C-alpha positions as CSV (number, residue, x, y, z in Angstrom):
1,X,30.9,11.4,5.7
2,X,30.2,12.2,2.1
3,X,26.5,11.7,2.6
4,X,26.6,13.9,5.7
5,X,28.1,16.7,3.6
6,X,25.3,16.2,1.0
7,X,22.7,16.6,3.9
8,X,24.4,19.8,5.0
9,X,24.2,21.1,1.5
10,X,20.5,20.2,1.2
11,X,19.7,21.9,4.5
12,X,21.6,25.1,3.4
13,X,19.7,25.2,0.2
14,X,16.3,24.6,2.0
15,X,16.9,27.7,4.1
16,X,16.7,29.9,1.0
17,X,12.9,30.0,0.7
18,X,11.0,32.5,-1.5
19,X,7.6,33.4,0.0
20,X,6.4,34.6,-3.3
21,X,6.5,31.1,-4.8
22,X,4.2,29.0,-2.6
23,X,3.4,25.3,-2.7
24,X,-0.2,24.7,-3.5
25,X,-2.3,23.7,-0.5
26,X,-3.7,20.2,-0.3
27,X,-7.5,20.5,-0.3
28,X,-9.2,17.2,0.5
29,X,-12.9,18.2,0.7
30,X,-13.3,17.9,-3.0
31,X,-11.8,14.4,-3.2
32,X,-14.4,11.7,-3.4
33,X,-13.0,8.4,-2.0
34,X,-12.9,6.0,-4.9
35,X,-12.7,3.0,-2.6
36,X,-16.2,3.6,-1.1
37,X,-19.3,2.0,-2.3
38,X,-21.2,5.1,-1.3
39,X,-19.7,8.2,-2.9
40,X,-18.6,10.6,-0.1
41,X,-16.1,13.4,0.0
42,X,-13.2,13.0,2.4
43,X,-14.6,15.5,4.9
44,X,-17.8,13.4,5.4
45,X,-16.2,10.0,5.9
46,X,-16.3,8.5,9.4
47,X,-13.3,6.2,8.9
48,X,-9.5,6.8,9.3
49,X,-8.4,7.7,5.8
50,X,-5.1,9.0,4.5
51,X,-4.8,10.5,1.1
52,X,-1.4,10.7,-0.7
53,X,-1.8,13.2,-3.5
54,X,0.0,13.3,-6.8
55,X,1.9,16.4,-5.6
56,X,3.2,14.6,-2.6
57,X,4.2,11.6,-4.7
58,X,6.1,13.8,-7.1
59,X,8.1,15.6,-4.4
60,X,8.8,12.5,-2.3
61,X,12.4,11.1,-2.1
62,X,11.0,7.8,-3.5
63,X,10.9,6.3,-7.0
64,X,8.7,3.3,-6.2
65,X,5.5,2.6,-4.2
66,X,7.2,0.6,-1.4
67,X,9.7,3.4,-0.7
68,X,6.9,6.0,-0.9
69,X,4.5,4.3,1.7
70,X,7.2,4.2,4.4
71,X,6.8,8.0,4.8
72,X,3.3,7.7,6.2
73,X,2.3,6.9,9.8
74,X,0.6,3.6,10.7
75,X,2.0,2.0,7.6
76,X,5.0,-0.3,8.1
77,X,7.0,-1.2,5.0
78,X,9.6,-4.0,5.5
79,X,11.8,-4.0,2.5
80,X,14.3,-6.5,1.3
81,X,16.8,-4.8,-0.9
82,X,16.6,-1.8,-3.2
83,X,14.1,-0.6,-5.8
84,X,11.0,-2.2,-4.2
85,X,12.0,-5.6,-5.6
86,X,10.5,-7.3,-2.6
87,X,8.7,-5.7,0.3
88,X,5.9,-6.4,2.7
89,X,3.2,-4.0,3.8
90,X,1.7,-3.9,7.3
91,X,-1.0,-1.6,8.7
92,X,-1.4,-0.9,12.5
93,X,0.8,-3.8,13.6
94,X,-1.1,-6.5,11.6
95,X,0.5,-9.0,9.3
96,X,1.5,-8.7,5.7
97,X,-1.3,-11.2,4.8
98,X,-3.8,-8.8,6.5
99,X,-3.6,-5.8,4.1
100,X,-5.6,-5.6,0.9
101,X,-4.3,-3.8,-2.2
102,X,-6.7,-2.4,-4.8
103,X,-6.0,-0.8,-8.2
104,X,-8.9,1.5,-9.2
105,X,-11.1,-0.6,-6.9
106,X,-10.0,-4.0,-8.3
107,X,-8.9,-6.3,-5.5
108,X,-5.5,-7.7,-6.4
109,X,-4.7,-9.9,-3.4
110,X,-2.7,-13.0,-3.9
111,X,-4.1,-16.3,-2.6
112,X,-0.6,-17.9,-2.3
113,X,0.9,-15.4,0.2
114,X,0.8,-11.7,1.2
115,X,4.5,-11.5,0.3
116,X,3.3,-11.0,-3.2
117,X,1.0,-8.0,-2.4
118,X,3.4,-5.4,-3.6
119,X,4.3,-7.3,-6.7
120,X,1.3,-5.4,-8.0
121,X,2.7,-2.0,-7.0
122,X,2.2,0.3,-10.0
123,X,4.9,2.7,-11.1
124,X,4.4,6.0,-9.3
125,X,4.3,7.8,-12.7
126,X,0.8,6.5,-13.4
127,X,-0.7,7.1,-9.9
128,X,-3.0,10.0,-9.3
129,X,-3.4,9.4,-5.6
130,X,-3.3,6.7,-3.0
131,X,-6.2,6.1,-0.5
132,X,-5.2,4.3,2.7
133,X,-8.1,2.9,4.8
134,X,-7.0,2.0,8.3
135,X,-9.0,-0.2,10.7
136,X,-11.6,-2.9,10.2
137,X,-12.4,-2.9,6.5
138,X,-13.7,-6.4,5.8
139,X,-17.3,-5.0,5.8
140,X,-16.3,-2.9,2.8
141,X,-13.8,-5.0,0.9
142,X,-13.9,-8.6,2.2
143,X,-11.6,-10.9,4.1
144,X,-8.1,-9.7,3.2
145,X,-8.7,-6.2,4.6
146,X,-8.1,-7.4,8.1
147,X,-6.3,-4.3,9.3
148,X,-6.8,-2.0,6.4
149,X,-6.7,-1.5,2.6
150,X,-4.7,0.5,0.1
151,X,-6.4,1.7,-3.1
152,X,-4.2,3.0,-5.9
153,X,-6.2,5.5,-8.1
154,X,-4.6,5.8,-11.5
155,X,-4.3,9.1,-13.4
156,X,-7.0,10.5,-15.6
157,X,-6.0,11.7,-19.0
158,X,-6.8,15.4,-19.7
159,X,-4.2,16.4,-22.3
160,X,-1.7,15.2,-24.8
161,X,1.8,14.8,-23.4
162,X,5.0,12.8,-23.6
163,X,7.4,12.3,-20.7
164,X,10.7,10.4,-20.6
165,X,13.2,10.2,-17.7
166,X,16.5,8.7,-16.9
167,X,18.1,8.2,-13.4
168,X,21.4,6.9,-12.2
169,X,23.4,6.7,-9.1
170,X,24.7,4.6,-6.3
171,X,24.9,0.8,-6.5
172,X,24.8,0.9,-10.3
173,X,21.1,2.0,-10.2
174,X,19.7,2.9,-13.7
175,X,16.1,3.8,-14.1
176,X,14.5,4.5,-17.5
177,X,10.9,5.4,-18.1
178,X,8.6,6.6,-20.9
179,X,5.0,7.8,-20.4
180,X,2.6,9.2,-22.9
181,X,-1.0,10.5,-22.6
182,X,-3.4,11.1,-25.4
183,X,-6.8,12.8,-25.1
184,X,-8.9,12.2,-28.2
185,X,-12.5,13.2,-28.9
186,X,-14.1,9.9,-28.0
187,X,-11.3,8.2,-26.0
188,X,-8.2,8.8,-23.9
189,X,-5.1,6.7,-23.4
190,X,-2.2,6.5,-20.9
191,X,0.9,4.3,-21.7
192,X,3.9,3.7,-19.4
193,X,7.0,1.6,-19.9
194,X,9.9,1.6,-17.5
195,X,13.0,-0.5,-16.6
196,X,14.8,-0.3,-13.3
197,X,18.2,-1.9,-12.8
198,X,20.9,-2.2,-10.1
199,X,24.1,-4.1,-9.5
200,X,23.0,-4.5,-5.9
201,X,24.2,-2.9,-2.6
202,X,25.8,-6.2,-1.4
203,X,26.4,-9.7,-2.8
204,X,23.5,-11.1,-4.8
205,X,21.1,-8.2,-4.4
206,X,21.1,-7.1,-8.1
207,X,17.7,-6.6,-9.8
208,X,16.2,-6.0,-13.2
209,X,12.6,-4.8,-12.9
210,X,10.3,-4.0,-15.9
211,X,6.9,-2.3,-15.8
212,X,4.2,-2.0,-18.5
213,X,0.9,-0.1,-18.0
214,X,-1.9,0.8,-20.3
215,X,-5.2,2.6,-19.4
216,X,-7.8,3.5,-22.0
217,X,-11.1,5.2,-21.5
218,X,-13.7,5.0,-24.2
219,X,-16.5,7.5,-24.2
220,X,-19.9,5.9,-25.1
221,X,-23.3,7.5,-25.3
222,X,-24.5,6.1,-21.9
223,X,-21.3,5.5,-19.9
224,X,-17.5,5.5,-20.2
225,X,-15.7,2.2,-20.5
226,X,-12.4,1.9,-18.8
227,X,-9.8,-0.7,-19.7
228,X,-6.7,-1.2,-17.5
229,X,-3.8,-3.5,-18.3
230,X,-0.6,-3.8,-16.2
231,X,2.3,-6.3,-16.3
232,X,5.3,-6.1,-14.0
233,X,8.3,-8.4,-14.1
234,X,11.1,-8.6,-11.5
235,X,14.3,-10.6,-11.4
236,X,16.5,-10.1,-8.3
237,X,19.1,-11.7,-6.1
238,X,17.5,-12.6,-2.7
239,X,20.5,-12.7,-0.4
240,X,19.0,-13.9,2.9
241,X,15.6,-12.6,2.1
242,X,13.6,-15.5,3.4
243,X,15.9,-18.1,5.0
244,X,18.8,-17.7,7.5
245,X,21.1,-14.8,6.7
246,X,23.9,-17.4,6.1
247,X,22.1,-18.5,2.9
248,X,23.3,-15.8,0.4
249,X,22.6,-17.3,-3.0
250,X,18.8,-17.2,-3.2
251,X,17.2,-15.9,-6.3
252,X,13.6,-14.9,-7.3
253,X,11.6,-14.0,-10.4
254,X,8.1,-12.7,-10.2
255,X,5.5,-11.7,-12.8
256,X,2.3,-9.9,-11.8
257,X,-0.4,-8.7,-14.1
258,X,-4.0,-7.5,-14.1
259,X,-6.4,-6.7,-16.8
260,X,-9.8,-5.1,-16.0
261,X,-12.8,-3.6,-17.7
262,X,-15.1,-1.3,-15.7
263,X,-17.7,1.4,-16.0
264,X,-20.0,3.6,-14.0
265,X,-23.3,5.1,-14.9
266,X,-26.3,6.8,-13.3
267,X,-30.0,6.1,-13.7
268,X,-32.2,8.4,-11.6
269,X,-31.3,8.1,-8.0
270,X,-29.1,5.0,-8.7
271,X,-25.4,4.7,-9.4
272,X,-23.9,1.6,-10.9
273,X,-20.3,0.4,-11.0
274,X,-19.8,-2.9,-12.8
275,X,-16.3,-4.4,-13.4
276,X,-14.7,-7.6,-14.4
277,X,-11.0,-8.4,-14.1
278,X,-8.3,-11.0,-14.2
279,X,-5.3,-11.0,-11.9
280,X,-2.3,-13.3,-12.3
281,X,0.9,-13.8,-10.3
282,X,3.9,-16.1,-11.0
283,X,6.7,-16.7,-8.6
284,X,9.9,-18.6,-9.3
285,X,12.2,-19.2,-6.4
286,X,15.7,-20.8,-6.4
287,X,17.5,-21.6,-3.1
288,X,20.8,-21.5,-5.0
289,X,20.8,-19.1,-7.9
290,X,23.2,-21.1,-10.1
291,X,21.8,-24.6,-9.1
292,X,18.1,-24.8,-9.9
293,X,18.0,-28.5,-9.4
294,X,18.9,-28.2,-5.7
295,X,15.6,-26.5,-4.6
296,X,13.2,-24.8,-6.9
297,X,9.6,-23.5,-6.4
298,X,7.3,-22.3,-9.1
299,X,3.8,-21.0,-8.1
300,X,1.2,-19.6,-10.5
301,X,-2.0,-18.1,-9.2
302,X,-5.0,-16.7,-11.0
303,X,-8.1,-14.8,-10.0
304,X,-11.0,-14.0,-12.3
305,X,-13.7,-11.8,-10.7
306,X,-16.9,-10.1,-11.6
307,X,-18.2,-7.2,-9.4
308,X,-21.4,-5.2,-9.4
309,X,-21.6,-2.3,-7.0
310,X,-24.4,0.2,-6.7
311,X,-25.8,3.0,-4.5
312,X,-29.2,4.6,-4.2
313,X,-30.3,8.0,-2.9
314,X,-33.6,7.7,-1.0
315,X,-35.7,9.4,1.7
316,X,-33.8,7.5,4.4
317,X,-30.4,8.4,3.2
318,X,-28.0,6.5,0.9
319,X,-27.9,2.7,0.5
320,X,-24.8,1.0,-0.9
321,X,-24.7,-2.6,-2.0
322,X,-22.6,-4.9,-4.1
323,X,-21.8,-8.5,-5.0
324,X,-18.5,-10.1,-6.1
325,X,-18.1,-13.6,-7.7
326,X,-14.5,-14.8,-8.1
327,X,-12.8,-18.0,-9.1
328,X,-9.3,-18.6,-7.8
329,X,-6.8,-21.3,-8.7
330,X,-3.2,-22.1,-7.8
331,X,-0.7,-24.4,-9.5
332,X,2.5,-25.1,-7.6
333,X,5.2,-27.8,-7.6
334,X,5.4,-27.3,-3.8
335,X,1.8,-26.4,-2.7
336,X,0.0,-28.6,-5.2
337,X,-3.1,-27.6,-7.3
338,X,-6.0,-25.9,-5.6
339,X,-9.2,-24.2,-6.7
340,X,-11.6,-21.9,-4.7
341,X,-14.9,-20.2,-5.4
342,X,-15.6,-17.1,-3.4
343,X,-18.8,-15.0,-3.2
344,X,-18.9,-11.7,-1.4
345,X,-22.0,-9.6,-0.9
346,X,-22.1,-6.2,0.8
347,X,-24.9,-3.9,2.0
348,X,-24.7,-0.7,4.1
349,X,-26.9,2.4,4.6
350,X,-25.9,5.9,5.6
351,X,-28.4,7.8,7.7
352,X,-27.9,11.6,8.0
353,X,-29.4,13.3,11.0
354,X,-29.6,16.8,12.4
355,X,-29.0,18.5,9.1
356,X,-26.2,16.1,8.2
357,X,-24.3,16.9,11.4
358,X,-24.6,13.3,12.5
359,X,-24.1,10.3,10.2
360,X,-24.8,6.6,11.1
361,X,-23.7,3.9,8.7
362,X,-24.4,0.2,9.7
363,X,-23.5,-2.5,7.2
364,X,-22.7,-6.1,6.8
365,X,-20.6,-8.3,4.5
366,X,-21.4,-11.9,3.7
367,X,-18.6,-14.0,2.4
368,X,-18.6,-17.6,1.1
369,X,-15.4,-19.6,0.4
370,X,-15.8,-23.0,-1.0
371,X,-13.1,-24.4,1.3
372,X,-14.0,-22.3,4.4
373,X,-17.7,-21.9,4.0
374,X,-19.8,-18.9,5.1
375,X,-18.8,-15.9,7.2
376,X,-20.6,-12.6,8.1
377,X,-19.0,-9.3,9.1
378,X,-21.2,-6.6,10.6
379,X,-20.0,-3.2,11.5
380,X,-21.0,0.4,12.0
381,X,-19.5,3.9,11.4
382,X,-20.7,6.9,13.4
383,X,-19.6,10.5,12.9
384,X,-20.5,14.0,14.2
385,X,-19.5,17.1,12.3
386,X,-18.6,19.7,14.9
387,X,-18.1,22.2,12.1
388,X,-17.3,22.2,8.4
389,X,-13.7,21.7,9.3
390,X,-13.7,19.3,12.2
391,X,-15.3,15.9,12.9
392,X,-15.5,13.2,15.6
393,X,-16.0,9.7,14.4
394,X,-15.9,6.1,15.6
395,X,-16.4,2.7,14.1
396,X,-16.5,-1.0,15.2
397,X,-16.5,-4.1,13.1
398,X,-15.7,-7.8,12.8
399,X,-13.0,-8.8,10.4
400,X,-11.3,-12.1,9.4
401,X,-8.8,-13.7,7.1
402,X,-8.7,-17.2,5.7
403,X,-5.3,-18.9,5.6
404,X,-3.2,-18.4,2.4
405,X,-2.1,-21.5,0.4
406,X,1.4,-21.0,1.8
407,X,0.0,-21.1,5.4
408,X,-1.8,-24.3,4.6
409,X,0.6,-26.4,2.4
410,X,4.1,-24.9,2.1
411,X,7.0,-27.3,2.9
412,X,10.7,-26.6,3.0
413,X,13.7,-27.4,5.3
414,X,12.9,-24.3,7.3
415,X,9.1,-23.9,7.1
416,X,6.1,-26.3,7.4
417,X,2.5,-25.4,6.5
418,X,-0.6,-26.7,8.4
419,X,-3.7,-27.8,6.5
420,X,-5.7,-27.8,9.7
421,X,-5.5,-24.1,10.2
422,X,-8.7,-22.1,10.9
423,X,-9.4,-18.6,9.7
424,X,-8.3,-15.6,11.8
425,X,-10.9,-13.3,13.3
426,X,-10.9,-10.0,15.2
427,X,-13.1,-7.4,16.7
428,X,-11.7,-4.0,15.9
429,X,-12.8,-0.5,16.8
430,X,-11.5,3.1,16.8
431,X,-12.4,6.6,18.0
432,X,-10.9,9.6,16.2
433,X,-11.0,13.4,15.7
434,X,-9.8,15.3,12.7
435,X,-9.6,19.0,11.7
436,X,-8.9,20.0,8.1
437,X,-8.4,23.5,6.7
438,X,-6.4,25.0,3.8
439,X,-3.3,25.7,5.9
440,X,-3.6,23.3,8.9
441,X,-4.7,19.7,9.4
442,X,-4.7,17.6,12.6
443,X,-6.0,14.1,13.3
444,X,-5.9,11.9,16.4
445,X,-7.3,8.3,16.6
446,X,-7.1,5.6,19.2
447,X,-7.7,2.0,18.1
448,X,-7.9,-1.5,19.5
449,X,-8.0,-4.9,17.8
450,X,-8.8,-8.2,19.7
451,X,-7.7,-11.0,17.4
452,X,-8.5,-14.7,17.9
453,X,-6.8,-17.7,16.3
454,X,-4.2,-15.4,14.7
455,X,-2.0,-17.3,12.2
456,X,1.7,-17.1,12.8
457,X,4.8,-19.2,12.2
458,X,6.2,-20.4,15.5
459,X,8.8,-22.8,16.9
460,X,9.9,-24.1,20.3
461,X,13.6,-24.0,19.7
462,X,15.8,-21.9,17.4
463,X,16.9,-25.1,15.6
464,X,13.3,-26.1,14.8
465,X,11.6,-25.3,11.5
466,X,8.9,-22.6,11.5
467,X,5.3,-24.1,11.5
468,X,2.0,-22.3,10.8
469,X,-0.3,-22.3,13.8
470,X,-3.4,-20.6,15.1
471,X,-2.3,-18.5,18.1
472,X,-4.6,-18.2,21.2
473,X,-5.0,-14.4,20.8
474,X,-3.5,-11.0,20.3
475,X,-4.7,-7.7,21.7
476,X,-3.3,-4.7,19.8
477,X,-3.8,-1.2,21.1
478,X,-2.6,2.0,19.4
479,X,-2.6,5.7,19.0
480,X,-2.1,7.7,15.8
481,X,-1.4,11.4,15.5
482,X,-0.9,13.3,12.3
483,X,-0.7,17.0,11.3
484,X,0.1,19.2,8.4
485,X,1.0,22.9,8.5
486,X,1.6,25.1,5.4
487,X,3.0,28.7,5.4
488,X,4.9,30.9,3.0
489,X,6.0,28.3,0.6
490,X,6.5,25.6,3.2
491,X,4.7,22.4,4.1
492,X,5.5,20.5,7.3
493,X,3.9,17.1,7.9
494,X,4.2,14.9,11.0
495,X,2.9,11.5,11.8
496,X,3.3,9.5,15.1
497,X,2.1,6.0,15.8
498,X,2.3,4.0,19.0
499,X,1.3,0.3,19.1
500,X,1.2,-2.1,22.0
501,X,0.8,-5.8,21.5
502,X,-0.4,-8.2,24.3
503,X,0.1,-11.8,23.2
504,X,-1.8,-14.3,25.3
505,X,-0.1,-17.5,26.5
506,X,2.2,-18.1,23.6
507,X,5.3,-20.1,24.7
508,X,6.9,-20.4,21.2
509,X,9.2,-18.1,19.3
510,X,7.1,-16.0,16.9
511,X,8.2,-15.1,13.4
512,X,5.7,-12.3,12.6
513,X,3.1,-11.5,15.2
514,X,5.4,-10.0,17.9
515,X,7.3,-7.6,15.6
516,X,5.0,-4.6,15.4
517,X,6.5,-1.1,14.7
518,X,5.9,0.0,18.3
519,X,6.8,3.6,17.8
520,X,7.0,5.4,14.5
521,X,7.6,9.1,13.9
522,X,7.7,10.6,10.4
523,X,8.5,14.2,9.8
524,X,8.6,15.8,6.3
525,X,9.5,19.4,5.3
526,X,8.8,20.6,1.8
527,X,9.6,24.1,0.5
528,X,10.3,26.0,-2.6
529,X,13.9,27.2,-3.3
530,X,15.4,29.7,-5.6
531,X,13.5,30.2,-8.9
532,X,11.9,26.9,-10.0
533,X,13.6,24.5,-7.5
534,X,12.0,22.8,-4.5
535,X,13.2,20.3,-1.8
536,X,11.7,17.7,0.5
537,X,13.5,16.4,3.6
538,X,12.0,13.4,5.4
539,X,13.0,12.0,8.8
540,X,11.9,8.6,10.2
541,X,12.3,7.2,13.7
542,X,11.3,3.6,14.1
543,X,11.3,1.3,17.1
544,X,10.5,-2.4,16.9
545,X,9.9,-4.9,19.7
546,X,12.7,-7.3,18.6
547,X,15.5,-4.9,17.6
548,X,17.1,-1.6,18.3
549,X,15.5,1.7,17.3
550,X,16.8,3.5,14.2
551,X,16.5,6.8,12.5
552,X,16.7,7.5,8.7
553,X,17.0,10.7,6.9
554,X,16.1,11.1,3.2
555,X,16.0,14.2,0.9
556,X,15.2,15.3,-2.6
557,X,15.7,18.4,-4.6
558,X,13.7,19.0,-7.8
559,X,14.2,21.8,-10.3
560,X,13.4,22.9,-13.8
561,X,16.2,23.7,-16.3
562,X,14.5,24.8,-19.6
563,X,12.2,22.0,-20.7
564,X,14.0,19.5,-18.4
565,X,13.2,18.6,-14.8
566,X,16.3,17.7,-12.8
567,X,16.4,15.9,-9.4
568,X,18.8,14.8,-6.8
569,X,17.6,12.1,-4.3
570,X,19.6,11.1,-1.2
571,X,18.5,8.2,0.9
572,X,19.7,7.1,4.3
573,X,21.9,10.2,4.5
574,X,23.1,9.4,8.0
575,X,24.3,5.9,6.9
576,X,22.1,4.3,9.6
577,X,22.8,0.6,10.2
578,X,19.4,-1.2,10.5
579,X,17.1,-4.0,9.3
580,X,13.4,-4.0,8.6
581,X,12.8,-7.7,8.3
582,X,14.5,-11.1,8.6
583,X,17.9,-9.6,9.5
584,X,18.4,-8.3,6.0
585,X,20.6,-5.2,6.4
586,X,19.2,-2.0,4.8
587,X,21.3,-0.2,2.2
588,X,23.6,2.5,3.4
589,X,23.6,6.0,2.0
590,X,22.9,6.4,-1.7
591,X,22.4,9.2,-4.2
592,X,20.4,9.1,-7.5
593,X,20.5,11.9,-10.1
594,X,17.6,12.2,-12.5
595,X,16.5,14.1,-15.6
596,X,12.9,14.2,-16.9
597,X,11.9,15.7,-20.3
598,X,8.2,16.6,-20.6
599,X,6.4,17.8,-23.7
600,X,2.8,19.0,-23.2
């Protein structure tokens, strides 16, 4: 009841809106999509893209990336516990192994398992925007972008500032962070350090998460050189996170890091984007927290990659091309030692016709994996600009994913890998329409994905262990609707996603493939309040195929008191009883109070 009273208070405050103090409109036309090989503004892209701006990130009732992404349609975040300690990301009903995460264009997938994808989730304090690419993206990014990709674009430094914040609230949550920016004559630097802790919302769900991030840009005569380093360490109780809910004493520690050097420069009609980076992940898992000798897994994976992307303006349009060479290795007491060499080459060309009203972009990706040989992924994007504000577009492409090392080799009392697995493949296509203006946006897209040899964990009886197998096939059909309307200091956003799965001739019990978020409705209302205060209220309705539907209400109030920004964040205000994955109950209602001191 106390959280219902908080909700009533928030609603009352939100009704006191001052028209004179408006929220800035989100203009997307000027945003060039960083994840593209060919530089194009949002308005000229013929793919389904969703941009999460820094303004939306700041006002959201979320303090980590996992919680943030759940407020956007077509993205399914299945969290285990608080604070983003462990969560999986799904796009359009695909699996958690089928989504690629990038940081400033660096591909930070984990060869062991997609469960580690969000180990690389950067602190939201260093994020400028997030680009979500939905649909067949293997032609652009490679094999892990089976259903889509998420590119985190980090902040650019333009001034000198220091920011420190402290948060505290329900379940013993304590969040501390420090961020500083420095803009010098020949270089700029961004440093972030944070520590997030909690006693846990139930037995053995405590966590201690630490984040370190450094970005430096060095200005040279010919081209800027950008260096990025990030290290994230998480220690958390994993009560029922992976095994049966009756196993309550699991524990996990993860370390995820990336270090990269990249640049971009022009030469005539050519643009070049070279980069080299090293990504590392370490995972320690204990079946019984206080008894490591009973069952203990330690996995360490490394990826070292070199990329060279380029584009050329010519009389026929724009040609984009690139090549990536990577060396991947894994050392594990359970999975063994494995090495892989992968080579990815990409080429595409954008034709502009009828005064740029029509665009046609065919392309192909060629992938080689030393343990799965050669694959090719052709695809094409087509768009028609009805006007400067509206566009019809469609695309079709082949996509695939090689098995993870966990799929191939994992062994435990509850799960068995399969070293005879074949890669997954799919033919995916979509048709969409979007309209964008300063005060109103609308988008509608229908999609279909025909998957073959889909990898899932299945069993005949409840008492059997899960075993990785290639399923016969899965047909996924869906519809997405999204809109944004701004007026007089208010912004109202709405996303709706419908997904239907048709699994062909699968007699077994499925762990992952038949659990799509069949219906998803997300509504968000943001407005300015009295003086320098604003609020955001977010409502989510989710309906899965294997559980009851649930509704979740979250809200946040942000205001300025002198030089200090204050915030109140309330999550799961209605105390909804629900689970997102593996029968792990979600936290009930919680409140966090925060103070942020900013010096510019």
